[in-house]
C-alpha positions in Angstrom: -21.3 -15.9 52.0 -21.1 -18.2 49.0 -22.7 -20.9 51.1 -25.4 -18.5 52.1 -26.0 -17.4 48.5 -26.2 -21.1 47.3 -28.7 -21.9 50.1 -30.9 -18.9 49.2 -30.6 -19.5 45.5 -31.6 -23.2 45.8 -34.8 -22.2 47.6 -35.6 -19.4 45.2 -35.0 -21.4 42.1 -37.1 -24.4 43.2 -40.0 -22.3 44.3 -40.0 -20.0 41.2 -39.8 -23.0 38.8 -42.6 -24.7 40.7 -44.9 -21.7 40.6 -44.1 -21.0 36.9 -44.8 -24.7 36.1 -48.2 -24.5 37.8 -49.1 -21.1 36.2 -48.1 -22.2 32.7 -49.9 -25.5 33.1 -53.1 -23.8 34.2 -53.0 -21.2 31.4 -52.1 -23.8 28.8 -55.1 -25.8 29.9 -57.3 -22.8 29.6 -55.9 -22.2 26.1 -56.7 -25.8 25.1 -60.2 -25.5 26.4 -60.7 -22.3 24.3 -59.3 -24.1 21.2 -61.7 -27.0 21.6 -64.5 -24.8 20.3 -62.5 -24.2 17.1 -62.0 -28.0 16.3 -63.9 -29.0 13.2 -63.3 -25.9 11.1 -62.1 -27.3 7.8 -58.9 -29.3 8.7 -58.5 -27.9 12.2 -58.5 -31.0 14.4 -57.3 -32.0 17.8 -53.7 -32.5 16.7 -53.6 -29.0 15.2 -55.2 -27.5 18.3 -52.6 -29.2 20.5 -49.8 -27.9 18.2 -51.3 -24.4 18.6 -51.4 -24.7 22.4 -47.8 -26.1 22.6 -46.6 -23.2 20.5 -48.2 -20.7 22.9 -46.2 -22.0 25.8 -43.1 -19.7 25.2 -45.4 -16.7 25.3 -47.1 -18.0 28.5 -43.6 -18.3 30.1 -42.7 -14.7 29.2 -46.0 -13.2 30.3 -46.3 -15.2 33.5 -42.7 -15.0 34.7 -43.0 -11.7 36.7 -46.0 -13.2 38.6 -44.1 -16.4 39.2 -41.1 -14.4 40.4 -43.3 -12.6 42.9 -45.0 -15.7 44.2 -41.8 -17.8 44.2 -39.9 -15.1 46.2 -42.8 -14.9 48.7 -42.9 -18.6 49.2 -39.2 -19.2 49.4 -38.4 -16.3 51.7 -41.5 -17.0 53.7 -40.4 -20.6 54.3 -37.0 -19.3 55.4 -38.7 -16.9 57.7 -41.0 -19.5 59.2 -38.0 -21.8 59.9 -36.3 -18.9 61.6 -33.5 -19.1 59.1 -33.7 -15.5 58.2 -33.5 -14.6 61.9 -30.4 -16.7 62.2 -28.8 -15.0 59.2 -29.5 -11.6 60.7 -28.2 -12.7 64.1 -25.0 -13.8 62.4 -24.5 -10.3 61.0 -26.0 -10.7 57.6 -28.0 -7.5 56.7 -31.4 -7.5 55.1 -29.9 -5.8 52.1 -27.4 -8.6 51.7 -30.2 -11.2 51.7 -32.2 -9.1 49.2 -29.1 -8.9 46.9 -28.8 -12.7 47.0 -32.4 -13.1 45.9 -32.1 -10.3 43.4 -29.1 -11.9 41.7 -31.0 -15.1 41.1 -34.1 -13.3 40.0 -32.3 -11.1 37.5 -30.6 -14.1 35.9 -33.9 -15.9 35.5 -35.5 -12.6 34.2 -32.8 -12.3 31.5 -33.5 -15.9 30.5 -37.3 -15.1 30.3 -36.4 -12.1 28.2 -34.5 -14.2 25.7 -37.5 -16.5 25.4 -39.7 -13.5 24.9 -37.4 -11.9 22.3 -36.2 -15.0 20.3 -38.5 -17.9 20.8 -42.0 -16.5 21.6 -42.4 -14.2 18.6 -41.4 -17.0 16.2 -43.7 -19.5 17.9 -46.6 -17.0 17.8 -46.2 -16.5 14.1 -45.9 -20.2 13.4 -49.0 -20.9 15.6 -51.0 -18.2 13.9 -50.1 -19.5 10.4 -50.9 -23.1 11.4 -54.3 -22.1 12.7 -55.2 -20.0 9.7 -54.0 -22.5 7.1 -55.8 -25.4 8.9 -59.1 -23.4 9.1 -59.1 -22.1 5.5 -59.8 -24.1 2.4 -57.8 -21.6 0.4 -54.0 -21.2 0.4 -54.4 -17.5 0.9 -54.1 -16.0 4.3 -56.2 -12.9 4.9 -55.5 -10.0 7.2 -57.7 -9.3 10.1 -60.5 -6.9 9.3 -62.6 -6.6 6.3 -60.4 -4.0 4.6 -57.1 -5.9 4.8 -53.8 -4.2 5.5 -53.3 -0.5 4.8 -49.9 1.3 4.8 -48.5 4.7 3.7 -45.2 4.9 1.9 -44.2 8.5 1.0 -46.9 9.9 -1.3 -48.5 6.5 -1.9 -51.0 4.4 0.0 -51.1 0.6 -0.4 -53.9 -1.9 0.4 -53.0 -5.6 0.6 -55.8 -8.1 1.1 -54.0 -11.5 1.4 -50.7 -13.3 1.7 -50.0 -16.0 -0.9 -46.5 -17.1 0.2 -43.4 -15.9 2.0 -42.7 -12.9 -0.3 -45.9 -12.8 -2.4 -49.1 -10.9 -1.7 -52.4 -10.9 -3.4 -55.1 -8.4 -4.4 -53.0 -5.2 -4.2 -54.3 -1.7 -4.7 -51.9 1.2 -4.9 -53.0 4.8 -4.6 -50.4 7.3 -5.8 -50.7 11.0 -4.9 -49.2 14.1 -6.4 -49.2 16.5 -3.5 -52.8 16.4 -2.4 -54.2 15.1 -5.8 -54.9 11.5 -6.6 -52.6 10.9 -9.6 -53.0 7.1 -10.3 -54.7 4.0 -9.0 -52.9 0.7 -9.6 -54.6 -2.7 -9.2 -52.4 -5.9 -9.2 -53.4 -9.5 -8.7 -50.1 -10.4 -7.1 -47.0 -8.6 -5.9 -43.5 -10.0 -5.2 -40.7 -8.3 -3.3 -37.3 -8.8 -4.7 -34.0 -6.9 -4.4 -35.5 -4.0 -2.4 -38.4 -3.4 -4.9 -41.9 -4.6 -5.6 -42.9 -6.3 -8.8 -46.6 -6.0 -9.4 -48.1 -8.6 -11.7 -51.3 -8.7 -13.8 -51.6 -4.9 -13.4 -54.4 -2.5 -14.3 -53.3 1.1 -14.0 -55.7 4.1 -14.1 -53.9 7.4 -14.7 -55.9 10.4 -13.4 -54.7 13.5 -15.3 -56.4 16.8 -15.0 -57.7 16.6 -18.6 -58.3 12.9 -19.0 -58.4 9.4 -17.4 -56.4 6.6 -19.1 -56.5 2.9 -18.4 -53.6 0.5 -19.0 -53.3 -3.3 -18.8 -49.7 -4.3 -18.0 -48.1 -7.7 -17.3 -45.7 -6.3 -14.7 -44.9 -3.0 -13.0 -42.0 -2.1 -10.8 -42.7 -0.1 -7.6 -39.9 1.2 -5.3 -41.0 1.5 -1.7 -39.7 1.5 1.8 -42.4 -1.0 2.7 -41.2 -4.6 2.6 -42.7 -8.1 3.4 -41.1 -8.2 6.9 -42.8 -5.0 7.9 -46.1 -6.3 6.5 -45.9 -9.5 8.5 -45.2 -7.6 11.7 -48.7 -6.2 11.5 -50.2 -9.8 11.5 -49.3 -10.1 15.2 -50.3 -7.8 18.0 -47.7 -5.3 19.3 -47.3 -7.2 22.6 -46.3 -10.3 20.7 -43.5 -8.8 18.7 -39.9 -8.7 19.5 -38.1 -5.5 20.5 -36.2 -5.5 17.1 -39.5 -5.9 15.1 -41.1 -3.1 17.2 -38.2 -0.8 16.6 -38.2 -1.4 12.9 -41.9 -0.8 12.5 -41.8 2.3 14.8 -39.1 3.7 12.5 -41.3 3.0 9.4 -44.3 4.6 11.0 -42.4 7.7 12.1 -40.8 8.0 8.6 -44.3 8.2 7.1 -45.6 10.6 9.9 -48.0 8.0 11.2 -49.1 7.3 14.8 -46.7 4.9 16.5 -47.7 5.3 20.2 -49.1 1.7 20.5 -46.0 0.2 19.2 -43.7 2.5 21.3 -45.6 1.5 24.4 -45.1 -2.2 23.6 -41.4 -1.5 22.9 -40.8 0.3 26.2 -42.7 -2.4 28.2 -40.2 -4.9 26.8 -37.3 -2.6 27.8 -38.8 -2.3 31.3 -39.1 -6.1 31.8 -35.9 -6.4 34.0 -37.1 -3.4 36.1 -40.5 -5.2 36.5 -38.7 -8.3 37.7 -36.7 -6.4 40.3 -39.9 -4.8 41.5 -41.6 -8.1 42.0 -38.7 -9.2 44.3 -38.9 -6.0 46.3 -42.7 -6.4 46.7 -42.1 -9.8 48.4 -39.7 -8.5 51.0 -42.1 -6.7 53.4 -44.1 -9.9 53.8 -41.3 -12.0 55.1 -39.7 -9.6 57.6 -41.0 -7.8 60.6 -44.5 -8.5 61.9 -45.7 -10.0 58.6 -43.3 -12.9 58.7 -45.7 -15.2 60.6 -48.5 -15.2 58.0 -49.3 -18.7 56.5 -48.4 -20.0 53.1 -52.0 -19.6 51.9 -52.0 -16.0 53.0 -48.7 -15.4 51.1 -50.1 -17.0 48.0 -53.2 -14.8 48.2 -51.1 -11.7 48.8 -48.9 -12.5 45.9 -51.8 -13.1 43.6 -53.5 -9.9 44.6 -50.3 -7.9 44.1 -49.7 -9.5 40.7 -53.3 -8.8 39.6 -53.1 -5.3 40.9 -49.8 -4.6 39.1 -51.2 -6.0 35.8 -54.4 -3.9 36.1 -52.3 -0.8 36.9 -50.1 -1.4 33.9 -53.0 -1.9 31.5 -54.9 1.1 32.8 -51.9 3.5 32.6 -51.0 2.2 29.2 -54.5 2.7 27.8 -54.9 6.1 29.5 -51.5 7.1 28.1 -52.6 6.1 24.5 -55.8 8.1 24.8 -54.3 11.2 26.3 -51.0 10.9 24.3 -48.7 10.6 27.2 -45.0 9.7 26.6 -45.0 5.9 26.0 -41.8 5.6 28.0 -43.5 7.1 31.0 -46.6 4.9 30.6 -44.4 1.8 30.5 -42.1 2.6 33.5 -44.5 4.4 35.8 -46.4 1.3 37.1 -43.2 -0.6 38.2 -41.7 2.6 39.5 -44.8 3.2 41.7 -44.8 -0.4 42.9 -41.1 -0.3 43.7 -41.5 3.0 45.7 -44.4 1.4 47.6 -42.3 -1.7 48.3 -39.4 0.2 49.6 -41.6 2.2 52.0 -43.3 -1.0 53.3 -39.9 -2.7 53.6 -38.5 0.2 55.7 -41.5 0.0 58.0 -41.3 -3.8 58.3 -37.6 -3.9 59.2 
């Protein structure tokens, strides 16, 4: 059995890596073509564009791996079926389930490797790429948040607006709205804010105190503000939820829930990451019905077409169910796991009919 496992593993590995290389190469080329239109904006040249594209490769690997797993499994198992090797294995007493387990073992190891890239490498590379692009395209050292109103957050009875990032732990153009129950008690403007030792130090401050009888204005060189919000949480918002690691998503979800804010979008992204191994297993099971039974004689081109259509169909189903779940406030765990669960159920039904 070890010889059989090595034989199947060798075919699976080579085909999955080949498909992944082709897919990543194509999408990297598309990304470079998109970035060409950005060349010439201040200091953003060809070298900066190439750096940005190279930094996007870990994200491409993570996103494209389930499709590569499906296509690679189809091609490798299809080649074994076309050469009658699968028939010989079954004639020797090897069950279909045993063959599937051999493929599944290799697929899960590769899926875990892709998960490590998605959790540890891709988020860091995405942040570096975004910062490189913004800094190269801006004449100022300040980096502004997306949207004309900057970053908004709630912290207890206070609301904070941050317009720009100056350095790692320094923010610019801060406005702090402090409430007493449902009454606005004070407005604090600060030119810069630095986070140190679990508290904010606001600098060049103008504080407007709104008392029931009078309004007072103060000019202060510094003002200390204790808050749950910290720079790491602020930086999380710079990237889209689907580009964050599970740890960052978990931290930000906890912050939003602590402040009674909507966190469904981040919860959906979190559970999609948790469901990644399940999605990988589903891709392998989807390939099985097309290499056994009456479907084993289809050509390589047909297998590639079938795999591409299945991959596109799964992606569309996942996006539609996710968006519908956000609109109608379904449980994010259900929205994340339902698409692979439905596909896996369909694959098992087709597999039973094929064999």
